[in-house]
C-alpha positions as CSV (number, residue, x, y, z in Angstrom):
1,X,101.1,164.5,90.2
2,X,101.8,160.9,91.2
3,X,99.3,158.2,90.1
4,X,100.8,155.1,91.5
5,X,101.6,153.2,88.4
6,X,104.3,153.2,85.8
7,X,102.2,151.2,83.2
8,X,100.2,153.5,80.9
9,X,97.7,152.4,78.1
10,X,96.4,155.0,75.4
11,X,93.0,154.4,73.9
12,X,92.9,154.2,70.2
13,X,90.2,157.0,70.1
14,X,92.9,159.5,71.5
15,X,95.3,158.6,68.8
16,X,92.5,159.1,66.2
17,X,91.6,162.5,67.6
18,X,95.2,163.7,67.5
19,X,95.6,162.5,63.9
20,X,92.1,163.7,62.7
21,X,93.2,166.9,61.2
22,X,96.4,165.6,59.8
23,X,100.0,165.3,60.8
24,X,100.6,169.0,60.2
25,X,97.6,170.3,62.0
26,X,97.6,168.7,65.3
27,X,95.1,170.1,68.0
28,X,96.6,172.7,70.4
29,X,94.5,171.4,73.3
30,X,92.9,168.1,74.0
31,X,90.8,166.9,76.9
32,X,91.8,163.5,78.3
33,X,90.6,161.2,81.2
34,X,93.0,159.3,83.2
35,X,91.6,156.2,85.0
36,X,93.5,153.8,87.1
37,X,92.4,150.3,86.7
38,X,93.4,146.9,88.0
39,X,95.3,144.7,85.8
40,X,93.4,141.3,85.6
41,X,96.1,139.4,83.7
42,X,97.6,136.2,85.3
43,X,100.6,137.1,87.3
44,X,101.0,140.8,86.1
45,X,104.1,142.8,86.7
46,X,102.2,145.7,87.6
47,X,98.9,145.4,89.6
48,X,97.5,148.8,88.3
49,X,97.6,150.5,85.0
50,X,96.5,154.0,83.9
51,X,94.1,154.2,80.9
52,X,94.2,157.5,79.0
53,X,91.0,158.1,76.9
54,X,89.8,161.0,74.7
55,X,86.8,163.2,75.9
56,X,85.3,165.2,73.2
57,X,84.4,168.8,74.3
58,X,82.9,171.8,72.3
59,X,84.8,174.4,74.2
60,X,87.6,174.6,76.9
61,X,86.0,177.4,78.8
62,X,85.0,176.7,82.4
63,X,86.2,173.1,82.5
64,X,87.0,172.0,85.9
65,X,89.0,169.1,87.3
66,X,86.9,166.3,88.8
67,X,88.0,163.6,91.1
68,X,86.0,160.4,91.0
69,X,86.4,157.4,93.2
70,X,85.0,154.0,92.3
71,X,85.2,150.7,94.2
72,X,85.6,147.8,91.8
């Protein structure tokens, strides 16, 4: 899948969720959200960046892919 940006930011909550059970007991599955945002820095090298955030779920059954479009 092509998302249109090579700059990816990982949220700290995702890092905490991966390391919550220890380094030897990492989760097998984890649910994440990818959102494409505009870089608001002055003269950025990339206009867009991808933010990867953790989404807590109780079960992985019947989860579906959802596309959301927002105009900012």
